[in-house]
C-alpha positions in Angstrom: 104.7 94.2 111.8 105.6 96.9 109.5 109.2 96.3 108.7 110.1 100.2 109.0 109.0 99.6 112.7 110.2 96.3 113.2 113.6 97.6 112.5 113.3 100.8 115.0 112.3 98.0 117.7 115.1 96.1 117.2 117.3 98.7 117.2 116.3 99.8 120.9 116.1 96.3 122.2 120.0 96.8 121.5 120.2 99.9 122.7 119.0 98.4 126.1 121.1 95.2 125.9 124.5 96.2 123.8 124.0 92.7 122.1 121.5 90.0 121.7 121.8 86.6 119.6 119.4 85.9 117.0 116.5 83.4 118.3 116.1 86.3 121.9 115.7 88.9 119.3 113.0 86.6 117.1 111.6 85.6 120.3 111.2 89.3 121.5 110.1 90.5 118.3 107.5 87.7 117.8 109.1 87.1 114.4 111.5 84.5 112.6 115.2 84.1 112.8 115.3 84.2 108.8 113.6 87.6 109.2 116.0 88.8 111.8 119.0 87.4 110.0 117.4 89.7 107.2 117.2 92.7 109.2 120.4 92.4 110.7 122.0 92.0 107.5 120.0 95.5 106.4 120.9 97.8 109.4 124.5 96.7 109.4 124.6 97.3 105.9 123.4 101.4 106.9 125.8 101.3 109.8 123.0 101.0 112.3 124.2 98.2 114.2 126.9 95.7 114.5 126.7 92.1 112.6 128.0 89.5 114.8 128.3 85.5 114.6 125.2 84.4 115.2 123.7 87.9 116.8 124.2 91.8 116.3 125.5 94.5 118.9 124.7 98.3 119.3 127.4 100.8 117.5 128.5 102.7 119.9 128.0 106.6 119.6 130.5 108.2 117.4 132.3 104.8 116.5 132.3 104.1 113.2 132.2 100.0 112.5 133.0 98.7 108.9 130.8 95.7 107.4 131.1 92.6 109.7 133.4 90.2 108.2 135.4 93.0 105.8 138.5 94.3 106.0 138.9 98.0 105.3 141.1 97.1 102.0 138.6 94.6 100.4 136.8 96.2 97.5 133.4 95.7 98.3 133.6 98.3 100.9 133.4 100.9 98.4 129.5 99.5 98.1 129.1 99.0 101.5 130.2 102.4 102.5 128.2 104.3 99.6 125.0 102.5 101.0 125.5 104.0 104.4 125.8 107.3 103.2 122.4 109.2 103.3 120.4 106.0 104.6 117.6 107.7 105.9 117.2 109.5 102.8 117.9 106.6 100.7 115.2 104.2 103.3 112.6 106.4 102.5 113.0 106.8 99.1 113.0 103.0 98.8 109.9 102.7 100.8 107.9 105.1 98.5 109.3 103.3 95.8 107.8 99.8 96.9 104.6 101.6 97.5 104.6 102.2 94.0 104.3 98.4 93.2 101.6 95.7 93.6 101.7 92.3 93.9 101.9 90.3 90.8 104.5 92.6 89.1 107.5 91.8 87.4 110.0 94.9 88.1 113.9 94.8 86.9 116.3 96.5 89.7 119.5 97.8 89.0 122.2 97.6 91.3 123.1 100.5 93.6 123.3 101.4 96.8 119.5 103.3 97.1 117.9 100.5 94.9 119.8 97.8 98.0 117.2 100.0 100.3 114.4 98.8 97.8 115.0 95.0 99.1 113.6 95.6 102.6 110.2 96.9 101.3 110.1 94.4 98.7 110.9 91.2 100.7 107.3 89.9 102.2 106.0 90.9 98.4 104.9 88.2 96.0 106.0 89.3 92.7 108.7 88.1 90.2 112.2 90.4 90.1 115.1 90.3 88.0 118.4 92.2 89.2 121.6 92.6 88.4 122.9 93.2 92.0 123.8 89.8 94.1 123.6 91.7 97.1 119.4 92.6 96.1 119.1 89.2 95.1 120.4 87.7 98.3 117.9 90.2 100.5 114.6 89.3 98.5 115.6 85.3 98.8 115.7 85.4 102.6 112.1 86.2 102.7 111.6 83.5 100.2 108.0 84.9 98.4 109.2 86.6 95.5 110.4 85.0 92.5 113.9 86.1 91.5 116.1 85.9 88.6 120.0 86.5 88.7 121.7 88.3 85.9 124.6 85.8 84.9 128.1 86.8 84.4 131.1 88.1 86.5 130.5 89.7 90.0 131.8 93.6 90.5 131.9 94.1 94.3 133.1 97.4 94.4 130.1 98.2 91.9 127.5 95.6 93.6 126.8 94.4 90.0 126.8 91.4 88.2 127.8 92.1 84.2 128.3 89.3 81.9 130.5 89.4 78.7 128.0 87.7 76.8 124.5 88.8 74.9 122.7 86.0 76.2 121.7 87.6 79.5 118.3 86.5 81.4 117.4 90.1 80.8 117.0 89.7 77.4 113.8 87.4 78.0 112.5 89.7 80.4 109.9 92.4 79.6 108.8 94.1 83.3 106.1 96.4 84.5 108.7 98.8 86.1 112.6 99.3 86.0 113.9 100.9 89.2 117.7 102.2 89.0 120.5 104.5 90.4 122.3 107.3 88.7 125.7 108.7 89.4 124.2 112.5 89.1 121.1 113.9 87.1 121.3 116.6 84.7 119.5 118.3 81.6 121.7 116.1 79.6 120.0 112.8 81.3 121.4 110.6 83.9 125.0 110.3 84.1 127.1 107.4 85.6 130.6 107.2 87.0 131.5 103.9 86.1 131.7 102.2 82.5 130.7 98.9 84.2 127.2 101.3 85.5 126.6 102.5 81.9 127.0 98.7 80.3 124.8 97.5 82.9 122.3 100.1 82.6 121.7 100.4 78.7 120.7 96.7 79.2 118.1 97.2 81.4 116.9 100.3 80.3 114.9 98.8 77.2 113.4 95.7 79.1 110.6 97.9 80.7 107.2 99.7 80.4 108.6 102.3 83.2 111.7 103.8 84.4 111.9 105.0 87.8 114.8 106.6 89.1 115.6 106.6 93.0 118.2 109.2 93.7 118.7 110.9 97.0 119.4 114.8 97.0 123.2 114.9 96.7 122.8 113.5 92.8 122.0 116.7 91.9 125.2 118.1 93.1 127.0 115.9 91.3 129.1 117.0 88.0 130.8 114.7 85.3 130.3 111.4 84.8 129.3 109.4 81.6 126.2 109.6 79.6 123.2 106.8 79.9 120.4 107.8 79.0 118.2 111.0 78.3 115.6 112.2 80.5 112.9 111.3 78.1 113.5 107.6 79.0 112.6 108.1 82.5 108.8 108.7 83.6 109.4 109.2 87.0 112.0 110.3 89.5 112.0 109.4 93.8 114.0 112.1 95.8 114.0 113.5 99.5 113.1 116.7 100.4 116.8 118.2 100.1 116.6 118.1 96.2 117.1 121.6 95.0 114.2 123.4 93.4 115.8 123.7 90.3 116.9 120.8 89.8 113.3 119.2 90.5 112.1 122.1 87.9 114.4 120.9 85.6 113.1 117.6 86.0 109.8 118.8 85.4 110.6 120.4 82.3 111.3 117.4 80.6 108.4 115.4 81.4 109.4 113.2 84.4 107.3 113.0 87.1 109.1 114.0 90.5 107.8 112.6 94.1 109.9 113.9 97.2 109.8 112.5 100.2 110.9 113.2 103.7 114.1 111.4 105.4 113.6 108.8 107.7 114.8 110.4 111.1 118.3 109.1 112.6 118.4 106.0 114.2 117.7 106.4 118.2 115.3 109.5 117.2 111.9 110.5 119.6 109.4 108.4 117.9 107.5 112.1 116.7 110.4 112.5 114.7 110.5 109.2 113.5 107.0 109.4 111.8 107.3 110.1 107.6 106.1 112.8 106.6 103.6 112.1 103.1 105.2 112.2 99.9 104.6 115.3 98.1 104.6 115.3 93.9 106.1 117.9 92.4 104.3 117.3 88.9 100.9 118.0 87.9 101.1 114.8 85.9 98.2 111.9 87.9 100.1 109.1 89.2 100.7 106.1 87.7 98.5 103.6 88.8 100.6 100.0 90.5 99.6 97.0 88.7 
C-alpha cells in the first residue's frame, strides 16, 4: 500500500475508533507492526495524531498536542513544532523529491523539517543514505531496507542534527548522487540559514554530492536575513509548493536553477477528491534530470 494512502486509512480508523493499539492497527491495515510504529511516529510529528504507549489516538478538532514523551520546555520542541508547520506542503515536496531517486542511489540528506518528511517516502526503498539527522536515520532504519550511515558527533536536539567538532567525519568518504537539504530562506544571494550550527553542518555536505536539491516550502521565500550558506550556482533544483511567489521562482530560474512546484497535501480529514495530489509543474525550461 502506498504510504500516503496508508496514512490516510490509519487516520480514518482513529477518527472512527478514537484510539487503538499497534497490533489492532496493523491487522486493520494489513501491514507489520514495525510499519505502523513508523507511521505513528511520522504522523505524530506532523501533528495528525497523538502517539500513546503501545498505540495511537486521534487529536480532537482544535486541540494542539505536544509530541509524546515531551514537555513544552524540552529543547527538541523547536524541531517538532517546525516539522508540523506547513506539514501538507512539506509532505508533498518530500514525496516529489523521493520520486527523483531510484533504488541503488547514494544520497546525502541534511537535517531539517522538510527533509525529515522525506524519510517516509524513502523508507521502503533500497539505497545508501548518509545523514546528519538522527530523526531521519531512525525513520529509515525502522523499515530496514536502506543502508543508513549516520555522521558522528554531538546531538543538537533543537536543530535536529549531529555535528562533530573533528574533521574526520564519515561524510568525507562519501560521494553521493544527490544531496537533499533545506534552508532558512532563498534569496538572490543564495541559500541562507538562521543558525551557525546549520551553516557548519550544511557546508560539510555541499561538496560531497553530484547534485544539490533544496526542499523549501513557500514560506522560505518570504523570510529575510540569516547567514550565507552557499550561492545559487551550487543548487541544481529547488522543490517548493504552489504558494511560492512568481518573483521568487523567476529569481531562481534566472540563476539557472530548475524549480519544481507541487500542490500541498490536503489537511487530514478532507475528502478523497481533495486529497489527490496534482502533478508537479516544472517552471524551468531545462529538461529534468534522470534518476539513477
